[in-house]
PQR file with spaces between the fields and no chain letter, atoms N, CA, C, O and H, PARSE charges and radii, in Angstrom:
ATOM       1  N    MET     1      23.012   10.396  -13.302 -0.4000 1.5000
ATOM       2  CA   MET     1      23.037    8.950  -13.353 -0.0000 2.0000
ATOM       3  C    MET     1      23.204    8.540  -14.818  0.5500 1.7000
ATOM       4  O    MET     1      22.509    9.049  -15.697 -0.5500 1.4000
ATOM       5  N    ASP     2      24.121    7.626  -15.065 -0.4000 1.5000
ATOM       6  CA   ASP     2      24.326    7.163  -16.431 -0.0000 2.0000
ATOM       7  C    ASP     2      23.309    6.077  -16.786  0.5500 1.7000
ATOM       8  O    ASP     2      22.652    5.520  -15.907 -0.5500 1.4000
ATOM       9  H    ASP     2      24.686    7.212  -14.351  0.4000 1.0000
ATOM      10  N    LYS     3      23.187    5.785  -18.069 -0.4000 1.5000
ATOM      11  CA   LYS     3      22.186    4.821  -18.531 -0.0000 2.0000
ATOM      12  C    LYS     3      22.435    3.410  -18.023  0.5500 1.7000
ATOM      13  O    LYS     3      21.500    2.613  -17.937 -0.5500 1.4000
ATOM      14  H    LYS     3      23.721    6.238  -18.784  0.4000 1.0000
ATOM      15  N    VAL     4      23.674    3.087  -17.686 -0.4000 1.5000
ATOM      16  CA   VAL     4      23.990    1.744  -17.200 -0.0000 2.0000
ATOM      17  C    VAL     4      23.301    1.476  -15.871  0.5500 1.7000
ATOM      18  O    VAL     4      22.855    0.355  -15.627 -0.5500 1.4000
ATOM      19  H    VAL     4      24.433    3.734  -17.756  0.4000 1.0000
ATOM      20  N    ASN     5      23.207    2.469  -15.019 -0.4000 1.5000
ATOM      21  CA   ASN     5      22.620    2.297  -13.693 -0.0000 2.0000
ATOM      22  C    ASN     5      21.254    2.972  -13.580  0.5500 1.7000
ATOM      23  O    ASN     5      20.773    3.210  -12.473 -0.5500 1.4000
ATOM      24  H    ASN     5      23.570    3.379  -15.217  0.4000 1.0000
ATOM      25  N    ASP     6      20.631    3.280  -14.710 -0.4000 1.5000
ATOM      26  CA   ASP     6      19.330    3.935  -14.720 -0.0000 2.0000
ATOM      27  C    ASP     6      18.252    2.900  -15.023  0.5500 1.7000
ATOM      28  O    ASP     6      18.250    2.330  -16.114 -0.5500 1.4000
ATOM      29  H    ASP     6      21.023    3.086  -15.610  0.4000 1.0000
ATOM      30  N    PRO     7      17.337    2.640  -14.094 -0.5600 1.5000
ATOM      31  CA   PRO     7      16.320    1.599  -14.305  0.2800 2.0000
ATOM      32  C    PRO     7      15.378    1.900  -15.470  0.5500 1.7000
ATOM      33  O    PRO     7      14.671    1.002  -15.929 -0.5500 1.4000
ATOM      34  N    ARG     8      15.353    3.137  -15.957 -0.4000 1.5000
ATOM      35  CA   ARG     8      14.527    3.443  -17.125 -0.0000 2.0000
ATOM      36  C    ARG     8      15.123    2.844  -18.388  0.5500 1.7000
ATOM      37  O    ARG     8      14.405    2.613  -19.360 -0.5500 1.4000
ATOM      38  H    ARG     8      15.927    3.866  -15.585  0.4000 1.0000
ATOM      39  N    TYR     9      16.422    2.592  -18.389 -0.4000 1.5000
ATOM      40  CA   TYR     9      17.111    2.064  -19.560 -0.0000 2.0000
ATOM      41  C    TYR     9      17.668    0.662  -19.354  0.5500 1.7000
ATOM      42  O    TYR     9      17.886   -0.066  -20.322 -0.5500 1.4000
ATOM      43  H    TYR     9      17.006    2.780  -17.599  0.4000 1.0000
ATOM      44  N    ASN    10      17.896    0.285  -18.127 -0.4000 1.5000
ATOM      45  CA   ASN    10      18.520   -0.996  -17.830 -0.0000 2.0000
ATOM      46  C    ASN    10      17.695   -1.711  -16.760  0.5500 1.7000
ATOM      47  O    ASN    10      17.642   -1.269  -15.612 -0.5500 1.4000
ATOM      48  H    ASN    10      17.718    0.876  -17.340  0.4000 1.0000
ATOM      49  N    PHE    11      17.048   -2.823  -17.145 -0.4000 1.5000
ATOM      50  CA   PHE    11      16.197   -3.576  -16.221 -0.0000 2.0000
ATOM      51  C    PHE    11      16.974   -4.059  -15.006  0.5500 1.7000
ATOM      52  O    PHE    11      16.420   -4.112  -13.908 -0.5500 1.4000
ATOM      53  H    PHE    11      17.091   -3.181  -18.077  0.4000 1.0000
ATOM      54  N    TYR    12      18.227   -4.408  -15.174 -0.4000 1.5000
ATOM      55  CA   TYR    12      19.034   -4.970  -14.096 -0.0000 2.0000
ATOM      56  C    TYR    12      19.830   -3.907  -13.327  0.5500 1.7000
ATOM      57  O    TYR    12      20.724   -4.246  -12.552 -0.5500 1.4000
ATOM      58  H    TYR    12      18.677   -4.366  -16.066  0.4000 1.0000
ATOM      59  N    ALA    13      19.517   -2.653  -13.532 -0.4000 1.5000
ATOM      60  CA   ALA    13      20.220   -1.577  -12.824 -0.0000 2.0000
ATOM      61  C    ALA    13      19.936   -1.664  -11.332  0.5500 1.7000
ATOM      62  O    ALA    13      18.871   -2.120  -10.917 -0.5500 1.4000
ATOM      63  H    ALA    13      18.790   -2.377  -14.162  0.4000 1.0000
ATOM      64  N    SER    14      20.873   -1.235  -10.554 -0.4000 1.5000
ATOM      65  CA   SER    14      20.684   -1.206   -9.104 -0.0000 2.0000
ATOM      66  C    SER    14      21.189    0.130   -8.555  0.5500 1.7000
ATOM      67  O    SER    14      22.222    0.189   -7.889 -0.5500 1.4000
ATOM      68  H    SER    14      21.739   -0.865  -10.891  0.4000 1.0000
ATOM      69  N    PRO    15      20.442    1.202   -8.845 -0.5600 1.5000
ATOM      70  CA   PRO    15      20.884    2.514   -8.363  0.2800 2.0000
ATOM      71  C    PRO    15      20.749    2.628   -6.849  0.5500 1.7000
ATOM      72  O    PRO    15      19.944    1.935   -6.226 -0.5500 1.4000
ATOM      73  N    SER    16      21.539    3.498   -6.283 -0.4000 1.5000
ATOM      74  CA   SER    16      21.450    3.738   -4.839 -0.0000 2.0000
ATOM      75  C    SER    16      20.194    4.555   -4.544  0.5500 1.7000
ATOM      76  O    SER    16      19.563    5.086   -5.458 -0.5500 1.4000
ATOM      77  H    SER    16      22.193    4.061   -6.789  0.4000 1.0000
ATOM      78  N    VAL    17      19.845    4.650   -3.302 -0.4000 1.5000
ATOM      79  CA   VAL    17      18.685    5.434   -2.896 -0.0000 2.0000
ATOM      80  C    VAL    17      18.879    6.901   -3.280  0.5500 1.7000
ATOM      81  O    VAL    17      17.947    7.551   -3.754 -0.5500 1.4000
ATOM      82  H    VAL    17      20.357    4.219   -2.559  0.4000 1.0000
ATOM      83  N    ASP    18      20.071    7.411   -3.078 -0.4000 1.5000
ATOM      84  CA   ASP    18      20.351    8.806   -3.443 -0.0000 2.0000
ATOM      85  C    ASP    18      20.183    9.038   -4.940  0.5500 1.7000
ATOM      86  O    ASP    18      19.675   10.079   -5.358 -0.5500 1.4000
ATOM      87  H    ASP    18      20.828    6.883   -2.692  0.4000 1.0000
ATOM      88  N    GLU    19      20.610    8.066   -5.749 -0.4000 1.5000
ATOM      89  CA   GLU    19      20.443    8.188   -7.195 -0.0000 2.0000
ATOM      90  C    GLU    19      18.964    8.171   -7.589  0.5500 1.7000
ATOM      91  O    GLU    19      18.543    8.930   -8.463 -0.5500 1.4000
ATOM      92  H    GLU    19      21.022    7.220   -5.410  0.4000 1.0000
ATOM      93  N    LEU    20      18.181    7.310   -6.947 -0.4000 1.5000
ATOM      94  CA   LEU    20      16.743    7.267   -7.232 -0.0000 2.0000
ATOM      95  C    LEU    20      16.050    8.565   -6.839  0.5500 1.7000
ATOM      96  O    LEU    20      15.181    9.053   -7.562 -0.5500 1.4000
ATOM      97  H    LEU    20      18.523    6.694   -6.237  0.4000 1.0000
ATOM      98  N    ILE    21      16.431    9.120   -5.701 -0.4000 1.5000
ATOM      99  CA   ILE    21      15.849   10.392   -5.264 -0.0000 2.0000
ATOM     100  C    ILE    21      16.167   11.490   -6.265  0.5500 1.7000
ATOM     101  O    ILE    21      15.298   12.291   -6.611 -0.5500 1.4000
ATOM     102  H    ILE    21      17.137    8.723   -5.113  0.4000 1.0000
ATOM     103  N    ALA    22      17.399   11.529   -6.726 -0.4000 1.5000
ATOM     104  CA   ALA    22      17.796   12.548   -7.695 -0.0000 2.0000
ATOM     105  C    ALA    22      17.053   12.357   -9.017  0.5500 1.7000
ATOM     106  O    ALA    22      16.628   13.331   -9.639 -0.5500 1.4000
ATOM     107  H    ALA    22      18.105   10.878   -6.445  0.4000 1.0000
ATOM     108  N    GLN    23      16.900   11.122   -9.438 -0.4000 1.5000
ATOM     109  CA   GLN    23      16.226   10.822  -10.701 -0.0000 2.0000
ATOM     110  C    GLN    23      14.748   11.187  -10.645  0.5500 1.7000
ATOM     111  O    GLN    23      14.209   11.745  -11.601 -0.5500 1.4000
ATOM     112  H    GLN    23      17.246   10.331   -8.933  0.4000 1.0000
ATOM     113  N    GLN    24      14.092   10.875   -9.530 -0.4000 1.5000
ATOM     114  CA   GLN    24      12.652   11.083   -9.417 -0.0000 2.0000
ATOM     115  C    GLN    24      12.287   12.472   -8.927  0.5500 1.7000
ATOM     116  O    GLN    24      11.122   12.862   -8.991 -0.5500 1.4000
ATOM     117  H    GLN    24      14.530   10.421   -8.754  0.4000 1.0000
ATOM     118  N    GLY    25      13.256   13.217   -8.442 -0.4000 1.5000
ATOM     119  CA   GLY    25      12.973   14.566   -7.970 -0.0000 2.0000
ATOM     120  C    GLY    25      12.129   14.584   -6.711  0.5500 1.7000
ATOM     121  O    GLY    25      11.383   15.535   -6.478 -0.5500 1.4000
ATOM     122  H    GLY    25      14.203   12.899   -8.390  0.4000 1.0000
ATOM     123  N    LYS    26      12.236   13.565   -5.913 -0.4000 1.5000
ATOM     124  CA   LYS    26      11.452   13.471   -4.676 -0.0000 2.0000
ATOM     125  C    LYS    26      12.370   13.614   -3.478  0.5500 1.7000
ATOM     126  O    LYS    26      13.593   13.524   -3.590 -0.5500 1.4000
ATOM     127  H    LYS    26      12.842   12.792   -6.103  0.4000 1.0000
ATOM     128  N    GLY    27      11.753   13.839   -2.336 -0.4000 1.5000
ATOM     129  CA   GLY    27      12.513   13.955   -1.103 -0.0000 2.0000
ATOM     130  C    GLY    27      11.679   13.450    0.056  0.5500 1.7000
ATOM     131  O    GLY    27      10.636   12.831   -0.152 -0.5500 1.4000
ATOM     132  H    GLY    27      10.760   13.912   -2.245  0.4000 1.0000
ATOM     133  N    PRO    28      12.119   13.704    1.256 -0.5600 1.5000
ATOM     134  CA   PRO    28      11.367   13.234    2.418  0.2800 2.0000
ATOM     135  C    PRO    28      10.022   13.948    2.548  0.5500 1.7000
ATOM     136  O    PRO    28       9.857   15.083    2.102 -0.5500 1.4000
ATOM     137  N    VAL    29       9.085   13.269    3.159 -0.4000 1.5000
ATOM     138  CA   VAL    29       7.759   13.842    3.410 -0.0000 2.0000
ATOM     139  C    VAL    29       7.846   14.657    4.692  0.5500 1.7000
ATOM     140  O    VAL    29       8.153   14.116    5.755 -0.5500 1.4000
ATOM     141  H    VAL    29       9.219   12.347    3.522  0.4000 1.0000
ATOM     142  N    ASN    30       7.578   15.947    4.598 -0.4000 1.5000
ATOM     143  CA   ASN    30       7.637   16.811    5.772 -0.0000 2.0000
ATOM     144  C    ASN    30       6.292   16.939    6.469  0.5500 1.7000
ATOM     145  O    ASN    30       6.234   17.199    7.671 -0.5500 1.4000
ATOM     146  H    ASN    30       7.328   16.386    3.735  0.4000 1.0000
ATOM     147  N    ASP    31       5.217   16.759    5.724 -0.4000 1.5000
ATOM     148  CA   ASP    31       3.877   16.880    6.295 -0.0000 2.0000
ATOM     149  C    ASP    31       3.118   15.583    6.057  0.5500 1.7000
ATOM     150  O    ASP    31       2.706   15.320    4.928 -0.5500 1.4000
ATOM     151  H    ASP    31       5.264   16.548    4.747  0.4000 1.0000
ATOM     152  N    PRO    32       2.921   14.759    7.097 -0.5600 1.5000
ATOM     153  CA   PRO    32       2.246   13.475    6.906  0.2800 2.0000
ATOM     154  C    PRO    32       0.795   13.615    6.435  0.5500 1.7000
ATOM     155  O    PRO    32       0.214   12.639    5.958 -0.5500 1.4000
ATOM     156  N    LYS    33       0.203   14.792    6.555 -0.4000 1.5000
ATOM     157  CA   LYS    33      -1.180   14.981    6.108 -0.0000 2.0000
ATOM     158  C    LYS    33      -1.326   14.811    4.604  0.5500 1.7000
ATOM     159  O    LYS    33      -2.413   14.496    4.121 -0.5500 1.4000
ATOM     160  H    LYS    33       0.675   15.584    6.942  0.4000 1.0000
ATOM     161  N    ILE    34      -0.239   15.016    3.852 -0.4000 1.5000
ATOM     162  CA   ILE    34      -0.338   14.842    2.401 -0.0000 2.0000
ATOM     163  C    ILE    34      -0.506   13.376    2.016  0.5500 1.7000
ATOM     164  O    ILE    34      -0.904   13.075    0.891 -0.5500 1.4000
ATOM     165  H    ILE    34       0.644   15.272    4.245  0.4000 1.0000
ATOM     166  N    LEU    35      -0.207   12.463    2.935 -0.4000 1.5000
ATOM     167  CA   LEU    35      -0.370   11.038    2.680 -0.0000 2.0000
ATOM     168  C    LEU    35      -1.794   10.561    2.964  0.5500 1.7000
ATOM     169  O    LEU    35      -2.159    9.441    2.608 -0.5500 1.4000
ATOM     170  H    LEU    35       0.117   12.707    3.849  0.4000 1.0000
ATOM     171  N    LEU    36      -2.580   11.394    3.592 -0.4000 1.5000
ATOM     172  CA   LEU    36      -3.941   11.030    3.955 -0.0000 2.0000
ATOM     173  C    LEU    36      -4.802   10.928    2.704  0.5500 1.7000
ATOM     174  O    LEU    36      -4.929   11.892    1.949 -0.5500 1.4000
ATOM     175  H    LEU    36      -2.283   12.304    3.881  0.4000 1.0000
ATOM     176  N    GLY    37      -5.385    9.771    2.491 -0.4000 1.5000
ATOM     177  CA   GLY    37      -6.231    9.561    1.316 -0.0000 2.0000
ATOM     178  C    GLY    37      -7.678    9.924    1.613  0.5500 1.7000
ATOM     179  O    GLY    37      -8.125    9.867    2.759 -0.5500 1.4000
ATOM     180  H    GLY    37      -5.282    8.988    3.104  0.4000 1.0000
ATOM     181  N    ASP    38      -8.390   10.292    0.582 -0.4000 1.5000
ATOM     182  CA   ASP    38      -9.804   10.616    0.710 -0.0000 2.0000
ATOM     183  C    ASP    38     -10.554    9.732   -0.277  0.5500 1.7000
ATOM     184  O    ASP    38     -11.053   10.203   -1.299 -0.5500 1.4000
ATOM     185  H    ASP    38      -8.027   10.338   -0.349  0.4000 1.0000
ATOM     186  N    PHE    39     -10.626    8.444    0.045 -0.4000 1.5000
ATOM     187  CA   PHE    39     -11.171    7.502   -0.910 -0.0000 2.0000
ATOM     188  C    PHE    39     -12.452    6.835   -0.432  0.5500 1.7000
ATOM     189  O    PHE    39     -13.021    6.023   -1.161 -0.5500 1.4000
ATOM     190  H    PHE    39     -10.220    8.062    0.875  0.4000 1.0000
ATOM     191  N    TRP    40     -12.921    7.149    0.759 -0.4000 1.5000
ATOM     192  CA   TRP    40     -14.134    6.521    1.275 -0.0000 2.0000
ATOM     193  C    TRP    40     -15.042    7.597    1.860  0.5500 1.7000
ATOM     194  O    TRP    40     -14.575    8.472    2.589 -0.5500 1.4000
ATOM     195  H    TRP    40     -12.459    7.810    1.352  0.4000 1.0000
ATOM     196  N    PRO    41     -16.331    7.539    1.550 -0.5600 1.5000
ATOM     197  CA   PRO    41     -17.260    8.552    2.079  0.2800 2.0000
ATOM     198  C    PRO    41     -17.289    8.535    3.609  0.5500 1.7000
ATOM     199  O    PRO    41     -17.258    7.474    4.232 -0.5500 1.4000
ATOM     200  N    GLU    42     -17.349    9.727    4.200 -0.4000 1.5000
ATOM     201  CA   GLU    42     -17.327    9.833    5.659 -0.0000 2.0000
ATOM     202  C    GLU    42     -18.548    9.201    6.315  0.5500 1.7000
ATOM     203  O    GLU    42     -18.476    8.747    7.456 -0.5500 1.4000
ATOM     204  H    GLU    42     -17.374   10.589    3.694  0.4000 1.0000
ATOM     205  N    ASP    43     -19.677    9.170    5.594 -0.4000 1.5000
ATOM     206  CA   ASP    43     -20.891    8.630    6.198 -0.0000 2.0000
ATOM     207  C    ASP    43     -20.937    7.101    6.153  0.5500 1.7000
ATOM     208  O    ASP    43     -21.873    6.509    6.692 -0.5500 1.4000
ATOM     209  H    ASP    43     -19.737    9.539    4.666  0.4000 1.0000
ATOM     210  N    GLU    44     -19.970    6.452    5.535 -0.4000 1.5000
ATOM     211  CA   GLU    44     -19.913    4.991    5.488 -0.0000 2.0000
ATOM     212  C    GLU    44     -19.116    4.484    6.685  0.5500 1.7000
ATOM     213  O    GLU    44     -18.036    5.005    6.961 -0.5500 1.4000
ATOM     214  H    GLU    44     -19.210    6.933    5.097  0.4000 1.0000
ATOM     215  N    PRO    45     -19.617    3.489    7.395 -0.5600 1.5000
ATOM     216  CA   PRO    45     -18.869    2.938    8.534  0.2800 2.0000
ATOM     217  C    PRO    45     -17.672    2.113    8.053  0.5500 1.7000
ATOM     218  O    PRO    45     -17.629    1.676    6.904 -0.5500 1.4000
ATOM     219  N    ILE    46     -16.713    1.911    8.940 -0.4000 1.5000
ATOM     220  CA   ILE    46     -15.514    1.145    8.607 -0.0000 2.0000
ATOM     221  C    ILE    46     -15.867   -0.284    8.216  0.5500 1.7000
ATOM     222  O    ILE    46     -15.163   -0.891    7.409 -0.5500 1.4000
ATOM     223  H    ILE    46     -16.748    2.267    9.874  0.4000 1.0000
ATOM     224  N    GLU    47     -16.933   -0.825    8.766 -0.4000 1.5000
ATOM     225  CA   GLU    47     -17.339   -2.184    8.436 -0.0000 2.0000
ATOM     226  C    GLU    47     -17.698   -2.299    6.958  0.5500 1.7000
ATOM     227  O    GLU    47     -17.404   -3.313    6.325 -0.5500 1.4000
ATOM     228  H    GLU    47     -17.504   -0.331    9.421  0.4000 1.0000
ATOM     229  N    ALA    48     -18.332   -1.261    6.404 -0.4000 1.5000
ATOM     230  CA   ALA    48     -18.676   -1.270    4.978 -0.0000 2.0000
ATOM     231  C    ALA    48     -17.405   -1.243    4.140  0.5500 1.7000
ATOM     232  O    ALA    48     -17.321   -1.910    3.108 -0.5500 1.4000
ATOM     233  H    ALA    48     -18.571   -0.438    6.918  0.4000 1.0000
ATOM     234  N    PHE    49     -16.418   -0.475    4.582 -0.4000 1.5000
ATOM     235  CA   PHE    49     -15.145   -0.437    3.862 -0.0000 2.0000
ATOM     236  C    PHE    49     -14.472   -1.797    3.889  0.5500 1.7000
ATOM     237  O    PHE    49     -14.009   -2.286    2.858 -0.5500 1.4000
ATOM     238  H    PHE    49     -16.486    0.067    5.420  0.4000 1.0000
ATOM     239  N    LEU    50     -14.414   -2.412    5.068 -0.4000 1.5000
ATOM     240  CA   LEU    50     -13.752   -3.712    5.174 -0.0000 2.0000
ATOM     241  C    LEU    50     -14.481   -4.774    4.363  0.5500 1.7000
ATOM     242  O    LEU    50     -13.835   -5.617    3.741 -0.5500 1.4000
ATOM     243  H    LEU    50     -14.790   -2.016    5.905  0.4000 1.0000
ATOM     244  N    ALA    51     -15.813   -4.752    4.354 -0.4000 1.5000
ATOM     245  CA   ALA    51     -16.572   -5.699    3.548 -0.0000 2.0000
ATOM     246  C    ALA    51     -16.263   -5.501    2.065  0.5500 1.7000
ATOM     247  O    ALA    51     -16.091   -6.475    1.332 -0.5500 1.4000
ATOM     248  H    ALA    51     -16.338   -4.067    4.859  0.4000 1.0000
ATOM     249  N    ALA    52     -16.192   -4.253    1.623 -0.4000 1.5000
ATOM     250  CA   ALA    52     -15.856   -3.973    0.229 -0.0000 2.0000
ATOM     251  C    ALA    52     -14.436   -4.418   -0.080  0.5500 1.7000
ATOM     252  O    ALA    52     -14.187   -4.983   -1.145 -0.5500 1.4000
ATOM     253  H    ALA    52     -16.332   -3.461    2.218  0.4000 1.0000
ATOM     254  N    LEU    53     -13.513   -4.179    0.818 -0.4000 1.5000
ATOM     255  CA   LEU    53     -12.124   -4.569    0.613 -0.0000 2.0000
ATOM     256  C    LEU    53     -12.008   -6.075    0.428  0.5500 1.7000
ATOM     257  O    LEU    53     -11.345   -6.541   -0.499 -0.5500 1.4000
ATOM     258  H    LEU    53     -13.715   -3.721    1.684  0.4000 1.0000
ATOM     259  N    TYR    54     -12.650   -6.834    1.305 -0.4000 1.5000
ATOM     260  CA   TYR    54     -12.603   -8.287    1.172 -0.0000 2.0000
ATOM     261  C    TYR    54     -13.304   -8.753   -0.093  0.5500 1.7000
ATOM     262  O    TYR    54     -12.855   -9.711   -0.722 -0.5500 1.4000
ATOM     263  H    TYR    54     -13.188   -6.455    2.058  0.4000 1.0000
ATOM     264  N    ALA    55     -14.387   -8.105   -0.480 -0.4000 1.5000
ATOM     265  CA   ALA    55     -15.070   -8.462   -1.724 -0.0000 2.0000
ATOM     266  C    ALA    55     -14.174   -8.172   -2.920  0.5500 1.7000
ATOM     267  O    ALA    55     -14.122   -8.971   -3.855 -0.5500 1.4000
ATOM     268  H    ALA    55     -14.752   -7.327    0.031  0.4000 1.0000
ATOM     269  N    TRP    56     -13.465   -7.035   -2.911 -0.4000 1.5000
ATOM     270  CA   TRP    56     -12.548   -6.700   -3.998 -0.0000 2.0000
ATOM     271  C    TRP    56     -11.431   -7.728   -4.114  0.5500 1.7000
ATOM     272  O    TRP    56     -10.953   -8.033   -5.207 -0.5500 1.4000
ATOM     273  H    TRP    56     -13.508   -6.386   -2.152  0.4000 1.0000
ATOM     274  N    ARG    57     -11.029   -8.250   -2.972 -0.4000 1.5000
ATOM     275  CA   ARG    57      -9.957   -9.249   -2.963 -0.0000 2.0000
ATOM     276  C    ARG    57     -10.468  -10.637   -3.332  0.5500 1.7000
ATOM     277  O    ARG    57      -9.679  -11.572   -3.469 -0.5500 1.4000
ATOM     278  H    ARG    57     -11.417   -8.002   -2.084  0.4000 1.0000
ATOM     279  N    GLY    58     -11.780  -10.776   -3.494 -0.4000 1.5000
ATOM     280  CA   GLY    58     -12.345  -12.049   -3.898 -0.0000 2.0000
ATOM     281  C    GLY    58     -12.619  -12.996   -2.752  0.5500 1.7000
ATOM     282  O    GLY    58     -12.734  -14.204   -2.958 -0.5500 1.4000
ATOM     283  H    GLY    58     -12.420  -10.016   -3.383  0.4000 1.0000
ATOM     284  N    ARG    59     -12.723  -12.476   -1.571 -0.4000 1.5000
ATOM     285  CA   ARG    59     -13.054  -13.337   -0.425 -0.0000 2.0000
ATOM     286  C    ARG    59     -13.853  -12.535    0.570  0.5500 1.7000
ATOM     287  O    ARG    59     -13.739  -11.311    0.648 -0.5500 1.4000
ATOM     288  H    ARG    59     -12.629  -11.495   -1.404  0.4000 1.0000
ATOM     289  N    GLU    60     -14.639  -13.221    1.303 -0.4000 1.5000
ATOM     290  CA   GLU    60     -15.423  -12.571    2.347 -0.0000 2.0000
ATOM     291  C    GLU    60     -14.611  -12.545    3.626  0.5500 1.7000
ATOM     292  O    GLU    60     -13.637  -13.284    3.769 -0.5500 1.4000
ATOM     293  H    GLU    60     -14.731  -14.215    1.240  0.4000 1.0000
ATOM     294  N    ARG    61     -15.006  -11.709    4.537 -0.4000 1.5000
ATOM     295  CA   ARG    61     -14.293  -11.576    5.814 -0.0000 2.0000
ATOM     296  C    ARG    61     -14.488  -12.843    6.643  0.5500 1.7000
ATOM     297  O    ARG    61     -15.622  -13.270    6.859 -0.5500 1.4000
ATOM     298  H    ARG    61     -15.797  -11.108    4.421  0.4000 1.0000
ATOM     299  N    PRO    62     -13.405  -13.442    7.103 -0.5600 1.5000
ATOM     300  CA   PRO    62     -13.544  -14.634    7.929  0.2800 2.0000
ATOM     301  C    PRO    62     -14.147  -14.294    9.286  0.5500 1.7000
ATOM     302  O    PRO    62     -13.919  -13.213    9.829 -0.5500 1.4000
ATOM     303  N    ASP    63     -14.900  -15.209    9.810 -0.4000 1.5000
ATOM     304  CA   ASP    63     -15.503  -15.009   11.122 -0.0000 2.0000
ATOM     305  C    ASP    63     -14.484  -15.451   12.172  0.5500 1.7000
ATOM     306  O    ASP    63     -14.402  -16.633   12.506 -0.5500 1.4000
ATOM     307  H    ASP    63     -15.085  -16.087    9.368  0.4000 1.0000
ATOM     308  N    GLU    64     -13.716  -14.504   12.685 -0.4000 1.5000
ATOM     309  CA   GLU    64     -12.631  -14.796   13.622 -0.0000 2.0000
ATOM     310  C    GLU    64     -13.157  -15.464   14.891  0.5500 1.7000
ATOM     311  O    GLU    64     -12.508  -16.364   15.422 -0.5500 1.4000
ATOM     312  H    GLU    64     -13.783  -13.544   12.414  0.4000 1.0000
ATOM     313  N    ALA    65     -14.306  -15.046   15.380 -0.4000 1.5000
ATOM     314  CA   ALA    65     -14.860  -15.613   16.603 -0.0000 2.0000
ATOM     315  C    ALA    65     -15.153  -17.106   16.404  0.5500 1.7000
ATOM     316  O    ALA    65     -14.913  -17.908   17.306 -0.5500 1.4000
ATOM     317  H    ALA    65     -14.834  -14.314   14.949  0.4000 1.0000
ATOM     318  N    ARG    66     -15.661  -17.473   15.249 -0.4000 1.5000
ATOM     319  CA   ARG    66     -15.962  -18.870   14.981 -0.0000 2.0000
ATOM     320  C    ARG    66     -14.678  -19.688   14.928  0.5500 1.7000
ATOM     321  O    ARG    66     -14.645  -20.810   15.433 -0.5500 1.4000
ATOM     322  H    ARG    66     -15.856  -16.822   14.516  0.4000 1.0000
ATOM     323  N    ARG    67     -13.629  -19.154   14.333 -0.4000 1.5000
ATOM     324  CA   ARG    67     -12.365  -19.892   14.240 -0.0000 2.0000
ATOM     325  C    ARG    67     -11.735  -20.100   15.616  0.5500 1.7000
ATOM     326  O    ARG    67     -11.198  -21.171   15.899 -0.5500 1.4000
ATOM     327  H    ARG    67     -13.656  -18.243   13.922  0.4000 1.0000
ATOM     328  N    VAL    68     -11.801  -19.072   16.475 -0.4000 1.5000
ATOM     329  CA   VAL    68     -11.232  -19.171   17.817 -0.0000 2.0000
ATOM     330  C    VAL    68     -12.005  -20.203   18.629  0.5500 1.7000
ATOM     331  O    VAL    68     -11.400  -20.999   19.348 -0.5500 1.4000
ATOM     332  H    VAL    68     -12.237  -18.202   16.245  0.4000 1.0000
ATOM     333  N    THR    69     -13.336  -20.202   18.524 -0.4000 1.5000
ATOM     334  CA   THR    69     -14.170  -21.151   19.256 -0.0000 2.0000
ATOM     335  C    THR    69     -13.901  -22.565   18.777  0.5500 1.7000
ATOM     336  O    THR    69     -13.842  -23.488   19.589 -0.5500 1.4000
ATOM     337  H    THR    69     -13.827  -19.556   17.939  0.4000 1.0000
ATOM     338  N    ALA    70     -13.738  -22.755   17.483 -0.4000 1.5000
ATOM     339  CA   ALA    70     -13.492  -24.071   16.939 -0.0000 2.0000
ATOM     340  C    ALA    70     -12.144  -24.634   17.412  0.5500 1.7000
ATOM     341  O    ALA    70     -12.027  -25.832   17.667 -0.5500 1.4000
ATOM     342  H    ALA    70     -13.786  -22.005   16.823  0.4000 1.0000
ATOM     343  N    ARG    71     -11.149  -23.788   17.527 -0.4000 1.5000
ATOM     344  CA   ARG    71      -9.838  -24.248   18.000 -0.0000 2.0000
ATOM     345  C    ARG    71      -9.870  -24.601   19.476  0.5500 1.7000
ATOM     346  O    ARG    71      -9.140  -25.493   19.907 -0.5500 1.4000
ATOM     347  H    ARG    71     -11.244  -22.814   17.319  0.4000 1.0000
ATOM     348  N    ALA    72     -10.687  -23.934   20.251 -0.4000 1.5000
ATOM     349  CA   ALA    72     -10.715  -24.162   21.695 -0.0000 2.0000
ATOM     350  C    ALA    72     -11.410  -25.474   22.054  0.5500 1.7000
ATOM     351  O    ALA    72     -11.160  -26.026   23.125 -0.5500 1.4000
ATOM     352  H    ALA    72     -11.281  -23.210   19.901  0.4000 1.0000
ATOM     353  N    THR    73     -12.267  -25.975   21.187 -0.4000 1.5000
ATOM     354  CA   THR    73     -12.992  -27.206   21.514 -0.0000 2.0000
ATOM     355  C    THR    73     -12.303  -28.429   21.006  0.5500 1.7000
ATOM     356  O    THR    73     -12.794  -29.541   21.204 -0.5500 1.4000
ATOM     357  H    THR    73     -12.470  -25.526   20.316  0.4000 1.0000
């Protein structure tokens, strides 16, 4: 890939997917298990993860049941 179409040198470059693959040395994922992240302790329930996620995003989890009830009345 020449520098004209290389995003490392040209902000407005638009390389093809094949060019990006060649540049980055990556290919298709053959084993989906490598995508599995290990970022949350197994002994923590999913609710704790979701509460932390919403807190990280700066908002608390909305009470969906309350919103549905409010719309129905």
